[in-house]
Short mmCIF file of the C-alpha atoms (twelve columns), coordinates in Angstrom:
data_MODEL
# 
_entry.id   MODEL 
# 
loop_
_atom_site.group_PDB 
_atom_site.id 
_atom_site.type_symbol 
_atom_site.label_atom_id 
_atom_site.label_alt_id 
_atom_site.label_comp_id 
_atom_site.label_asym_id 
_atom_site.label_seq_id 
_atom_site.Cartn_x 
_atom_site.Cartn_y 
_atom_site.Cartn_z 
_atom_site.pdbx_PDB_model_num 
ATOM 1   C CA . MET A 1   95.136  150.554 -39.823 1 
ATOM 2   C CA . THR A 2   91.392  151.610 -40.363 1 
ATOM 3   C CA . ALA A 3   90.021  154.685 -38.827 1 
ATOM 4   C CA . GLU A 4   86.438  156.393 -38.551 1 
ATOM 5   C CA . GLY A 5   83.729  158.485 -37.180 1 
ATOM 6   C CA . GLY A 6   105.712 161.703 -16.914 1 
ATOM 7   C CA . ALA A 7   106.247 162.959 -13.602 1 
ATOM 8   C CA . THR A 8   103.884 162.458 -10.754 1 
ATOM 9   C CA . VAL A 9   102.363 165.608 -9.048  1 
ATOM 10  C CA . ASP A 10  101.142 166.171 -5.433  1 
ATOM 11  C CA . ALA A 11  98.139  164.239 -4.525  1 
ATOM 12  C CA . GLY A 12  95.072  166.178 -4.706  1 
ATOM 13  C CA . THR A 13  96.069  168.184 -7.669  1 
ATOM 14  C CA . ARG A 14  95.178  167.523 -11.139 1 
ATOM 15  C CA . ALA A 15  97.631  166.899 -13.706 1 
ATOM 16  C CA . ALA A 16  97.330  168.870 -17.029 1 
ATOM 17  C CA . GLY A 17  98.516  169.255 -20.347 1 
ATOM 18  C CA . ARG A 18  99.717  165.783 -20.755 1 
ATOM 19  C CA . THR A 19  98.806  162.615 -23.198 1 
ATOM 20  C CA . ILE A 20  97.389  159.690 -21.257 1 
ATOM 21  C CA . VAL A 21  96.459  156.233 -22.768 1 
ATOM 22  C CA . ALA A 22  93.553  154.687 -20.604 1 
ATOM 23  C CA . LYS A 23  92.768  150.761 -21.419 1 
ATOM 24  C CA . ILE A 24  89.795  149.303 -19.932 1 
ATOM 25  C CA . GLY A 25  89.221  145.447 -19.972 1 
ATOM 26  C CA . THR A 26  86.460  143.234 -20.901 1 
ATOM 27  C CA . SER A 27  85.607  142.077 -17.543 1 
ATOM 28  C CA . SER A 28  85.162  145.711 -16.435 1 
ATOM 29  C CA . ILE A 29  82.683  146.876 -18.962 1 
ATOM 30  C CA . THR A 30  80.501  143.757 -19.474 1 
ATOM 31  C CA . ASP A 31  78.339  142.045 -16.994 1 
ATOM 32  C CA . ALA A 32  78.606  138.286 -15.975 1 
ATOM 33  C CA . ALA A 33  76.367  137.202 -18.993 1 
ATOM 34  C CA . GLY A 34  78.948  138.941 -21.255 1 
ATOM 35  C CA . ALA A 35  76.636  141.853 -22.328 1 
ATOM 36  C CA . ILE A 36  77.975  145.517 -22.324 1 
ATOM 37  C CA . ASP A 37  77.334  147.097 -19.136 1 
ATOM 38  C CA . ARG A 38  76.172  150.600 -19.700 1 
ATOM 39  C CA . ALA A 39  76.907  152.151 -16.006 1 
ATOM 40  C CA . SER A 40  80.658  150.844 -16.242 1 
ATOM 41  C CA . ILE A 41  81.156  152.519 -19.525 1 
ATOM 42  C CA . GLU A 42  79.350  155.708 -18.447 1 
ATOM 43  C CA . LYS A 43  81.511  155.794 -15.468 1 
ATOM 44  C CA . PHE A 44  84.713  155.373 -17.466 1 
ATOM 45  C CA . CYS A 45  83.757  157.761 -20.378 1 
ATOM 46  C CA . SER A 46  82.881  160.513 -17.523 1 
ATOM 47  C CA . GLU A 47  86.211  160.146 -16.097 1 
ATOM 48  C CA . VAL A 48  87.935  160.472 -19.565 1 
ATOM 49  C CA . ALA A 49  85.903  163.472 -20.002 1 
ATOM 50  C CA . ASP A 50  87.171  164.766 -16.599 1 
ATOM 51  C CA . LEU A 51  90.720  164.310 -17.534 1 
ATOM 52  C CA . ARG A 52  90.078  166.330 -20.699 1 
ATOM 53  C CA . SER A 53  88.630  169.260 -18.895 1 
ATOM 54  C CA . HIS A 54  91.602  169.843 -17.183 1 
ATOM 55  C CA . GLY A 55  93.593  170.102 -20.659 1 
ATOM 56  C CA . ASN A 56  94.939  166.396 -21.110 1 
ATOM 57  C CA . ARG A 57  94.825  164.580 -24.193 1 
ATOM 58  C CA . VAL A 58  93.276  161.058 -23.883 1 
ATOM 59  C CA . VAL A 59  93.350  157.957 -25.953 1 
ATOM 60  C CA . VAL A 60  90.955  155.096 -25.020 1 
ATOM 61  C CA . VAL A 61  91.966  151.422 -25.682 1 
ATOM 62  C CA . THR A 62  89.079  149.097 -24.945 1 
ATOM 63  C CA . SER A 63  88.446  145.419 -25.069 1 
ATOM 64  C CA . GLY A 64  84.898  143.799 -25.254 1 
ATOM 65  C CA . ALA A 65  84.512  143.379 -28.854 1 
ATOM 66  C CA . ILE A 66  83.833  139.541 -28.831 1 
ATOM 67  C CA . ALA A 67  82.289  139.616 -25.593 1 
ATOM 68  C CA . ALA A 68  79.916  142.343 -26.607 1 
ATOM 69  C CA . GLY A 69  79.004  140.202 -29.617 1 
ATOM 70  C CA . LEU A 70  78.043  137.014 -28.068 1 
ATOM 71  C CA . PRO A 71  74.676  138.094 -26.662 1 
ATOM 72  C CA . GLU A 72  73.992  139.892 -29.704 1 
ATOM 73  C CA . LEU A 73  74.120  136.754 -31.627 1 
ATOM 74  C CA . GLY A 74  72.374  134.701 -29.045 1 
ATOM 75  C CA . MET A 75  75.836  132.984 -27.750 1 
ATOM 76  C CA . GLY A 76  76.193  134.509 -24.331 1 
ATOM 77  C CA . GLY A 77  77.671  133.044 -21.335 1 
ATOM 78  C CA . ASP A 78  81.256  132.195 -20.169 1 
ATOM 79  C CA . ARG A 79  81.936  129.724 -23.208 1 
ATOM 80  C CA . ARG A 80  82.859  131.341 -26.611 1 
ATOM 81  C CA . PRO A 81  83.049  129.566 -29.807 1 
ATOM 82  C CA . ALA A 82  86.174  127.838 -31.039 1 
ATOM 83  C CA . SER A 83  86.372  128.467 -34.453 1 
ATOM 84  C CA . MET A 84  88.217  131.538 -36.114 1 
ATOM 85  C CA . GLU A 85  85.690  132.556 -38.552 1 
ATOM 86  C CA . THR A 86  82.772  132.710 -35.848 1 
ATOM 87  C CA . LEU A 87  84.899  134.561 -33.402 1 
ATOM 88  C CA . GLN A 88  85.611  136.991 -36.208 1 
ATOM 89  C CA . ALA A 89  81.997  137.196 -37.142 1 
ATOM 90  C CA . VAL A 90  81.146  137.789 -33.495 1 
ATOM 91  C CA . ALA A 91  83.886  140.762 -33.363 1 
ATOM 92  C CA . THR A 92  82.365  142.597 -36.210 1 
ATOM 93  C CA . VAL A 93  78.907  142.437 -34.538 1 
ATOM 94  C CA . GLY A 94  80.239  143.366 -30.830 1 
ATOM 95  C CA . GLN A 95  82.671  146.133 -32.219 1 
ATOM 96  C CA . SER A 96  79.634  148.134 -33.738 1 
ATOM 97  C CA . ALA A 97  77.557  147.626 -30.406 1 
ATOM 98  C CA . LEU A 98  80.601  148.533 -28.186 1 
ATOM 99  C CA . MET A 99  81.492  151.684 -30.486 1 
ATOM 100 C CA . GLY A 100 77.916  152.791 -30.706 1 
ATOM 101 C CA . MET A 101 77.484  152.902 -26.839 1 
ATOM 102 C CA . TYR A 102 80.925  154.809 -26.603 1 
ATOM 103 C CA . ARG A 103 79.868  157.290 -29.079 1 
ATOM 104 C CA . GLU A 104 76.674  157.712 -27.515 1 
ATOM 105 C CA . VAL A 105 77.792  158.286 -24.124 1 
ATOM 106 C CA . PHE A 106 80.570  160.497 -24.920 1 
ATOM 107 C CA . ALA A 107 78.274  162.640 -26.972 1 
ATOM 108 C CA . ARG A 108 76.121  163.432 -23.976 1 
ATOM 109 C CA . LEU A 109 79.372  164.608 -22.377 1 
ATOM 110 C CA . GLY A 110 80.212  166.895 -25.199 1 
ATOM 111 C CA . VAL A 111 82.980  164.676 -26.512 1 
ATOM 112 C CA . VAL A 112 83.580  163.383 -30.074 1 
ATOM 113 C CA . ALA A 113 85.028  159.791 -29.981 1 
ATOM 114 C CA . GLY A 114 86.507  158.255 -33.306 1 
ATOM 115 C CA . GLN A 115 87.081  154.598 -33.535 1 
ATOM 116 C CA . VAL A 116 90.780  153.391 -34.624 1 
ATOM 117 C CA . LEU A 117 91.370  149.731 -35.389 1 
ATOM 118 C CA . LEU A 118 94.725  148.554 -35.650 1 
ATOM 119 C CA . VAL A 119 96.719  145.286 -36.352 1 
ATOM 120 C CA . PRO A 120 100.203 144.343 -35.504 1 
ATOM 121 C CA . LEU A 121 101.530 145.168 -38.823 1 
ATOM 122 C CA . ASP A 122 100.638 148.838 -38.054 1 
ATOM 123 C CA . PHE A 123 103.533 148.634 -35.416 1 
ATOM 124 C CA . VAL A 124 106.057 146.526 -37.609 1 
ATOM 125 C CA . ILE A 125 106.133 148.085 -40.977 1 
ATOM 126 C CA . ARG A 126 107.535 151.611 -40.667 1 
ATOM 127 C CA . THR A 127 105.138 153.335 -43.257 1 
ATOM 128 C CA . GLN A 128 102.174 151.964 -41.393 1 
ATOM 129 C CA . TYR A 129 103.502 152.743 -37.876 1 
ATOM 130 C CA . VAL A 130 104.135 156.522 -39.124 1 
ATOM 131 C CA . HIS A 131 100.493 156.573 -40.753 1 
ATOM 132 C CA . ALA A 132 99.052  155.156 -37.582 1 
ATOM 133 C CA . SER A 133 101.013 157.786 -35.264 1 
ATOM 134 C CA . SER A 134 99.893  160.494 -37.487 1 
ATOM 135 C CA . THR A 135 96.175  159.682 -37.614 1 
ATOM 136 C CA . LEU A 136 96.156  159.302 -33.866 1 
ATOM 137 C CA . ARG A 137 98.007  162.724 -33.284 1 
ATOM 138 C CA . ARG A 138 95.680  164.537 -35.674 1 
ATOM 139 C CA . LEU A 139 92.558  163.099 -33.924 1 
ATOM 140 C CA . LEU A 140 94.061  164.339 -30.699 1 
ATOM 141 C CA . ASP A 141 94.698  167.677 -32.251 1 
ATOM 142 C CA . LEU A 142 91.260  167.863 -33.443 1 
ATOM 143 C CA . GLY A 143 89.918  167.346 -29.980 1 
ATOM 144 C CA . VAL A 144 88.564  163.944 -30.640 1 
ATOM 145 C CA . VAL A 145 89.035  160.959 -28.183 1 
ATOM 146 C CA . PRO A 146 90.436  158.054 -30.125 1 
ATOM 147 C CA . VAL A 147 88.931  154.725 -29.165 1 
ATOM 148 C CA . VAL A 148 91.350  151.879 -30.177 1 
ATOM 149 C CA . ASN A 149 90.922  148.279 -30.379 1 
ATOM 150 C CA . GLU A 150 92.474  145.473 -32.118 1 
ATOM 151 C CA . ASN A 151 91.044  144.779 -35.676 1 
ATOM 152 C CA . ASP A 152 89.767  141.252 -34.719 1 
ATOM 153 C CA . ALA A 153 87.498  140.931 -37.689 1 
ATOM 154 C CA . VAL A 154 90.551  140.800 -40.149 1 
ATOM 155 C CA . ALA A 155 93.196  139.434 -37.918 1 
ATOM 156 C CA . ASP A 156 94.933  136.418 -39.503 1 
ATOM 157 C CA . ASP A 157 96.210  135.450 -35.990 1 
ATOM 158 C CA . GLU A 158 94.423  133.621 -33.123 1 
ATOM 159 C CA . ILE A 159 92.308  136.211 -31.391 1 
ATOM 160 C CA . ARG A 160 93.169  136.045 -27.794 1 
ATOM 161 C CA . TRP A 161 91.150  138.177 -25.174 1 
ATOM 162 C CA . GLY A 162 93.795  140.313 -23.126 1 
ATOM 163 C CA . ASP A 163 96.010  141.163 -26.036 1 
ATOM 164 C CA . ASN A 164 94.683  144.778 -25.881 1 
ATOM 165 C CA . ASP A 165 97.074  145.335 -22.695 1 
ATOM 166 C CA . ARG A 166 99.896  144.951 -25.103 1 
ATOM 167 C CA . LEU A 167 98.319  147.145 -27.695 1 
ATOM 168 C CA . ALA A 168 97.830  149.749 -25.221 1 
ATOM 169 C CA . ALA A 169 101.410 149.802 -24.251 1 
ATOM 170 C CA . LEU A 170 102.354 150.112 -28.105 1 
ATOM 171 C CA . VAL A 171 99.872  152.673 -28.491 1 
ATOM 172 C CA . ALA A 172 101.445 154.699 -25.589 1 
ATOM 173 C CA . ASN A 173 104.736 154.505 -27.520 1 
ATOM 174 C CA . LEU A 174 103.123 155.518 -30.858 1 
ATOM 175 C CA . VAL A 175 101.693 158.604 -29.432 1 
ATOM 176 C CA . GLN A 176 104.498 159.347 -27.139 1 
ATOM 177 C CA . ALA A 177 102.298 159.285 -24.022 1 
ATOM 178 C CA . ASP A 178 102.993 160.759 -20.515 1 
ATOM 179 C CA . LEU A 179 101.028 157.864 -18.668 1 
ATOM 180 C CA . LEU A 180 99.471  154.384 -19.199 1 
ATOM 181 C CA . VAL A 181 96.689  153.452 -17.235 1 
ATOM 182 C CA . LEU A 182 95.391  150.033 -17.376 1 
ATOM 183 C CA . LEU A 183 92.118  149.504 -15.706 1 
ATOM 184 C CA . THR A 184 91.028  145.993 -14.504 1 
ATOM 185 C CA . ASP A 185 89.010  144.057 -11.886 1 
ATOM 186 C CA . THR A 186 91.674  144.068 -9.203  1 
ATOM 187 C CA . ALA A 187 93.375  146.801 -6.945  1 
ATOM 188 C CA . GLY A 188 96.294  146.372 -8.954  1 
ATOM 189 C CA . VAL A 189 99.460  144.005 -8.806  1 
ATOM 190 C CA . LEU A 190 99.185  141.996 -5.630  1 
ATOM 191 C CA . THR A 191 101.756 139.912 -3.720  1 
ATOM 192 C CA . GLU A 192 100.090 136.914 -4.362  1 
ATOM 193 C CA . ASP A 193 97.345  135.394 -6.787  1 
ATOM 194 C CA . PRO A 194 94.177  136.552 -4.728  1 
ATOM 195 C CA . ARG A 195 92.358  133.658 -6.000  1 
ATOM 196 C CA . ARG A 196 94.883  131.490 -3.836  1 
ATOM 197 C CA . ASN A 197 95.487  133.696 -1.060  1 
ATOM 198 C CA . ALA A 198 92.861  136.214 0.212   1 
ATOM 199 C CA . SER A 199 95.313  138.104 2.374   1 
ATOM 200 C CA . ALA A 200 97.389  138.998 -0.711  1 
ATOM 201 C CA . SER A 201 98.424  142.797 -0.470  1 
ATOM 202 C CA . LEU A 202 98.846  145.478 -3.039  1 
ATOM 203 C CA . ILE A 203 102.209 146.269 -4.465  1 
ATOM 204 C CA . GLU A 204 102.089 150.118 -4.823  1 
ATOM 205 C CA . GLU A 205 105.342 150.559 -6.962  1 
ATOM 206 C CA . ILE A 206 107.469 148.522 -9.193  1 
ATOM 207 C CA . VAL A 207 110.956 149.907 -10.100 1 
ATOM 208 C CA . GLU A 208 112.364 146.891 -11.967 1 
ATOM 209 C CA . PHE A 209 110.992 143.483 -13.187 1 
ATOM 210 C CA . ASP A 210 112.009 140.187 -11.900 1 
ATOM 211 C CA . GLN A 211 111.162 136.901 -13.440 1 
ATOM 212 C CA . HIS A 212 109.293 135.637 -10.373 1 
ATOM 213 C CA . LEU A 213 106.796 138.834 -10.399 1 
ATOM 214 C CA . GLU A 214 104.306 137.460 -12.919 1 
ATOM 215 C CA . SER A 215 104.094 133.955 -11.142 1 
ATOM 216 C CA . ARG A 216 103.512 135.626 -7.810  1 
ATOM 217 C CA . ALA A 217 100.814 138.021 -9.263  1 
ATOM 218 C CA . GLY A 218 98.785  135.340 -11.062 1 
ATOM 219 C CA . GLY A 219 98.291  134.156 -14.583 1 
ATOM 220 C CA . ALA A 220 95.349  134.331 -16.957 1 
ATOM 221 C CA . GLY A 221 92.088  135.709 -15.776 1 
ATOM 222 C CA . THR A 222 88.354  135.096 -16.352 1 
ATOM 223 C CA . GLN A 223 87.086  133.307 -19.696 1 
ATOM 224 C CA . ARG A 224 84.989  136.266 -20.111 1 
ATOM 225 C CA . GLY A 225 87.688  138.664 -21.346 1 
ATOM 226 C CA . SER A 226 90.500  139.544 -18.727 1 
ATOM 227 C CA . GLY A 227 93.893  138.413 -20.046 1 
ATOM 228 C CA . GLY A 228 94.928  138.509 -16.164 1 
ATOM 229 C CA . MET A 229 97.718  140.240 -14.430 1 
ATOM 230 C CA . ALA A 230 100.575 138.620 -16.337 1 
ATOM 231 C CA . SER A 231 99.228  140.302 -19.628 1 
ATOM 232 C CA . LYS A 232 99.202  143.741 -17.764 1 
ATOM 233 C CA . LEU A 233 102.599 143.147 -16.473 1 
ATOM 234 C CA . THR A 234 103.976 142.541 -19.821 1 
ATOM 235 C CA . ALA A 235 102.229 145.540 -21.435 1 
ATOM 236 C CA . ALA A 236 103.542 147.723 -18.341 1 
ATOM 237 C CA . ARG A 237 106.990 146.391 -19.115 1 
ATOM 238 C CA . VAL A 238 106.848 147.420 -22.843 1 
ATOM 239 C CA . ALA A 239 105.395 150.926 -21.652 1 
ATOM 240 C CA . SER A 240 108.375 151.270 -19.440 1 
ATOM 241 C CA . LEU A 241 110.957 150.460 -21.913 1 
ATOM 242 C CA . SER A 242 109.253 153.327 -24.019 1 
ATOM 243 C CA . GLY A 243 109.958 155.596 -21.357 1 
ATOM 244 C CA . VAL A 244 106.083 155.624 -20.129 1 
ATOM 245 C CA . PRO A 245 104.933 154.937 -16.419 1 
ATOM 246 C CA . THR A 246 101.990 152.720 -15.936 1 
ATOM 247 C CA . VAL A 247 99.347  152.577 -13.288 1 
ATOM 248 C CA . ILE A 248 97.404  149.479 -13.056 1 
ATOM 249 C CA . ALA A 249 94.316  150.079 -11.076 1 
ATOM 250 C CA . ASP A 250 90.699  149.006 -10.193 1 
ATOM 251 C CA . ALA A 251 88.261  150.292 -12.736 1 
ATOM 252 C CA . LYS A 252 85.516  150.399 -10.302 1 
ATOM 253 C CA . ARG A 253 87.629  152.623 -7.897  1 
ATOM 254 C CA . PRO A 254 85.999  156.041 -7.815  1 
ATOM 255 C CA . ASP A 255 88.025  158.671 -9.754  1 
ATOM 256 C CA . VAL A 256 90.438  156.362 -10.647 1 
ATOM 257 C CA . LEU A 257 91.644  157.770 -13.852 1 
ATOM 258 C CA . ALA A 258 91.990  161.349 -12.072 1 
ATOM 259 C CA . ASP A 259 93.864  159.903 -9.052  1 
ATOM 260 C CA . ALA A 260 96.255  157.971 -11.336 1 
ATOM 261 C CA . ALA A 261 96.986  161.101 -13.361 1 
ATOM 262 C CA . ALA A 262 97.369  162.790 -9.929  1 
ATOM 263 C CA . GLY A 263 100.044 160.469 -8.647  1 
ATOM 264 C CA . VAL A 264 97.756  159.651 -5.614  1 
ATOM 265 C CA . ALA A 265 99.556  156.975 -3.441  1 
ATOM 266 C CA . GLY A 266 97.798  153.809 -3.400  1 
ATOM 267 C CA . VAL A 267 95.535  154.330 -6.418  1 
ATOM 268 C CA . GLY A 268 96.785  151.217 -7.695  1 
ATOM 269 C CA . THR A 269 100.437 149.790 -8.878  1 
ATOM 270 C CA . LEU A 270 102.517 152.369 -10.361 1 
ATOM 271 C CA . VAL A 271 105.338 150.959 -12.734 1 
ATOM 272 C CA . ARG A 272 108.184 153.282 -13.209 1 
ATOM 273 C CA . ALA A 273 109.507 154.259 -16.612 1 
ATOM 274 C CA . SER A 274 112.908 152.163 -17.139 1 
ATOM 275 C CA . ALA A 275 116.194 153.959 -17.300 1 
ATOM 276 C CA . GLN A 276 116.760 151.689 -20.298 1 
ATOM 277 C CA . ARG A 277 115.022 152.478 -23.392 1 
ATOM 278 C CA . LEU A 278 114.311 150.601 -26.510 1 
ATOM 279 C CA . PRO A 279 113.864 152.445 -29.764 1 
ATOM 280 C CA . ALA A 280 110.610 151.955 -31.451 1 
ATOM 281 C CA . ARG A 281 111.859 149.045 -33.970 1 
ATOM 282 C CA . LYS A 282 113.054 147.141 -31.073 1 
ATOM 283 C CA . LEU A 283 109.754 147.167 -29.333 1 
ATOM 284 C CA . TRP A 284 107.923 146.198 -32.619 1 
ATOM 285 C CA . ILE A 285 110.284 143.206 -32.763 1 
ATOM 286 C CA . GLY A 286 110.140 142.170 -29.246 1 
ATOM 287 C CA . PHE A 287 106.364 142.927 -28.434 1 
ATOM 288 C CA . ALA A 288 104.312 143.743 -31.315 1 
ATOM 289 C CA . VAL A 289 104.029 140.339 -33.100 1 
ATOM 290 C CA . GLY A 290 104.196 136.683 -31.688 1 
ATOM 291 C CA . ALA A 291 107.008 134.268 -32.320 1 
ATOM 292 C CA . GLN A 292 106.398 131.659 -35.029 1 
ATOM 293 C CA . GLY A 293 109.601 129.677 -34.062 1 
ATOM 294 C CA . GLU A 294 112.296 129.190 -31.441 1 
ATOM 295 C CA . ILE A 295 116.021 128.925 -31.714 1 
ATOM 296 C CA . ALA A 296 118.270 127.520 -28.944 1 
ATOM 297 C CA . VAL A 297 121.897 128.769 -28.701 1 
ATOM 298 C CA . ASP A 298 125.000 128.048 -26.693 1 
ATOM 299 C CA . SER A 299 126.213 130.116 -24.039 1 
ATOM 300 C CA . GLY A 300 128.886 131.768 -26.175 1 
ATOM 301 C CA . ALA A 301 126.328 132.691 -28.656 1 
ATOM 302 C CA . ARG A 302 124.035 134.279 -25.907 1 
ATOM 303 C CA . ALA A 303 127.070 136.341 -24.724 1 
ATOM 304 C CA . ALA A 304 127.750 137.555 -28.229 1 
ATOM 305 C CA . LEU A 305 124.180 138.613 -28.824 1 
ATOM 306 C CA . GLU A 306 124.240 140.625 -25.213 1 
ATOM 307 C CA . ARG A 307 127.259 142.394 -26.491 1 
ATOM 308 C CA . GLY A 308 125.202 143.462 -29.513 1 
ATOM 309 C CA . LYS A 309 126.441 140.930 -32.091 1 
ATOM 310 C CA . SER A 310 124.631 139.091 -34.773 1 
ATOM 311 C CA . LEU A 311 123.375 135.454 -34.290 1 
ATOM 312 C CA . LEU A 312 125.635 132.994 -36.524 1 
ATOM 313 C CA . ALA A 313 124.830 129.580 -37.379 1 
ATOM 314 C CA . ILE A 314 127.786 128.121 -35.549 1 
ATOM 315 C CA . GLY A 315 125.974 129.240 -32.198 1 
ATOM 316 C CA . VAL A 316 122.862 127.759 -33.038 1 
ATOM 317 C CA . ARG A 317 121.991 124.422 -31.298 1 
ATOM 318 C CA . SER A 318 118.591 123.683 -32.363 1 
ATOM 319 C CA . VAL A 319 115.514 125.241 -34.415 1 
ATOM 320 C CA . SER A 320 111.861 124.602 -33.549 1 
ATOM 321 C CA . GLY A 321 108.794 125.522 -35.538 1 
ATOM 322 C CA . ALA A 322 108.100 126.022 -39.186 1 
ATOM 323 C CA . PHE A 323 108.685 129.470 -40.325 1 
ATOM 324 C CA . ASP A 324 109.838 131.610 -43.319 1 
ATOM 325 C CA . ALA A 325 112.473 134.092 -43.679 1 
ATOM 326 C CA . GLY A 326 111.642 137.219 -42.075 1 
ATOM 327 C CA . ALA A 327 109.418 135.527 -39.203 1 
ATOM 328 C CA . PRO A 328 109.932 136.523 -35.945 1 
ATOM 329 C CA . VAL A 329 111.560 134.000 -33.532 1 
ATOM 330 C CA . GLU A 330 112.517 133.803 -29.912 1 
ATOM 331 C CA . VAL A 331 115.976 132.826 -28.981 1 
ATOM 332 C CA . ARG A 332 116.835 131.021 -25.764 1 
ATOM 333 C CA . GLU A 333 119.999 129.392 -24.462 1 
ATOM 334 C CA . THR A 334 119.689 125.499 -24.306 1 
ATOM 335 C CA . ASP A 335 117.548 124.399 -21.653 1 
ATOM 336 C CA . GLY A 336 117.181 127.970 -20.555 1 
ATOM 337 C CA . GLU A 337 114.423 130.766 -20.816 1 
ATOM 338 C CA . VAL A 338 113.928 132.919 -23.664 1 
ATOM 339 C CA . PHE A 339 116.339 135.897 -23.414 1 
ATOM 340 C CA . ALA A 340 116.059 137.453 -26.973 1 
ATOM 341 C CA . LYS A 341 113.658 137.884 -30.068 1 
ATOM 342 C CA . GLY A 342 114.574 138.569 -33.578 1 
ATOM 343 C CA . LEU A 343 113.666 138.349 -37.225 1 
ATOM 344 C CA . ALA A 344 115.230 135.169 -38.854 1 
ATOM 345 C CA . ARG A 345 117.085 135.807 -42.053 1 
ATOM 346 C CA . HIS A 346 116.092 132.204 -43.402 1 
ATOM 347 C CA . SER A 347 113.537 129.706 -43.096 1 
ATOM 348 C CA . GLY A 348 113.252 127.111 -40.203 1 
ATOM 349 C CA . ASP A 349 114.126 124.286 -42.371 1 
ATOM 350 C CA . GLU A 350 117.309 126.364 -43.840 1 
ATOM 351 C CA . LEU A 351 118.610 127.099 -40.397 1 
ATOM 352 C CA . ARG A 352 118.048 123.390 -39.204 1 
ATOM 353 C CA . THR A 353 120.592 122.397 -42.014 1 
ATOM 354 C CA . ALA A 354 123.073 125.020 -40.979 1 
ATOM 355 C CA . ALA A 355 122.891 124.786 -37.279 1 
ATOM 356 C CA . GLY A 356 126.243 124.486 -35.490 1 
ATOM 357 C CA . ARG A 357 128.285 124.693 -38.695 1 
ATOM 358 C CA . ARG A 358 131.077 127.111 -39.355 1 
ATOM 359 C CA . ARG A 359 130.815 129.655 -42.257 1 
ATOM 360 C CA . GLU A 360 133.690 127.764 -44.183 1 
ATOM 361 C CA . ASP A 361 131.738 124.423 -43.848 1 
ATOM 362 C CA . LEU A 362 128.512 125.485 -45.211 1 
ATOM 363 C CA . PRO A 363 127.844 125.473 -49.055 1 
ATOM 364 C CA . PRO A 364 127.710 128.675 -50.863 1 
ATOM 365 C CA . GLY A 365 124.732 130.519 -50.425 1 
ATOM 366 C CA . ALA A 366 123.511 128.837 -47.139 1 
ATOM 367 C CA . PRO A 367 122.727 130.886 -44.188 1 
ATOM 368 C CA . HIS A 368 125.547 132.189 -42.210 1 
ATOM 369 C CA . VAL A 369 123.854 134.967 -40.380 1 
ATOM 370 C CA . VAL A 370 120.840 133.787 -38.792 1 
ATOM 371 C CA . ILE A 371 119.463 136.986 -37.116 1 
ATOM 372 C CA . HIS A 372 121.024 140.302 -37.679 1 
ATOM 373 C CA . ALA A 373 122.094 142.457 -34.855 1 
ATOM 374 C CA . ASN A 374 119.450 145.260 -36.516 1 
ATOM 375 C CA . ASP A 375 117.005 142.730 -36.245 1 
ATOM 376 C CA . LEU A 376 117.415 141.476 -32.800 1 
ATOM 377 C CA . VAL A 377 116.420 142.669 -29.140 1 
ATOM 378 C CA . VAL A 378 117.863 141.181 -26.091 1 
ATOM 379 C CA . LEU A 379 114.815 141.363 -23.674 1 
ATOM 380 C CA . PRO A 380 115.727 143.369 -20.609 1 
ATOM 381 C CA . ASN A 381 115.614 141.649 -17.204 1 
ATOM 382 C CA . SER A 382 115.337 138.165 -19.030 1 
# 
């Protein structure tokens, strides 16, 4: 990590004294050509300042670094470069432009903003997690609005627009937020993809997730930046499992942040905090990093994992992907959907040789425990 520079209340009142994470997407702060839209940032910053004036602490998570950098380098339009090196170069230019505007606009509102860049390892490695949490909390104590983004310039993973939804949910866990607000270019989660059905209506509240919700709400968003509603539902699920409620709402709606904080009905889609909570480490494993492989197991192994047991070689039916020991992998039942994720104790090649074999049939030193229970999370509602 590098750094620089609850309960709802009655409608019409202003919630105060809470920690709120507000995330705004690329499509909400840029114009059709991909350039930063100053008016949109001014509206957003003004609403953040209004929340702070009522005693709330606010963390901003913003997308837009790559989209903002493209026109700066003469690469405007909806088509982005394909190479990782070019995307990272664009991100460094765009991040500076984006942060410069945030600092300027916030300064006119009497607010000090500080940039915080995070990478997945800040959530996976305990010491980095503690350091990131301490830094963000100290910034809030000093009256600063942290402006958080993924550190695209040094990411060794594929840069995917829309990942900041998940980042915002993890930041909400990091600062033990009372509310997460995901601002986008639609009214919230709709009954159907509005691009396919213009009569789709707003889902005002989600108490539990089901496996058909994402497909009904729509998939990926625009090329220019939005990760689509699927990424926001995933983020809301992560926040819910952290005990943090989420509001998904339209960034262009007047007073959207104040109304979301005040619990105004219909401001967007409210996703309730789950009664089932995952500890921070399980959240890291389940959601902070992408899977590098997949392990298919039999029904008996699945039942054991759902009882809190470790995954043993005897229960493994197949192994997909090239990965090293310690890599995150997804777990699914044969011919079924992914239901768990964990850190593999051995490489993919080692696991393939041990798959389906009993401990007594394995040579000395061969993998017996594939994923230890402490390193595995069964994904709720999977």
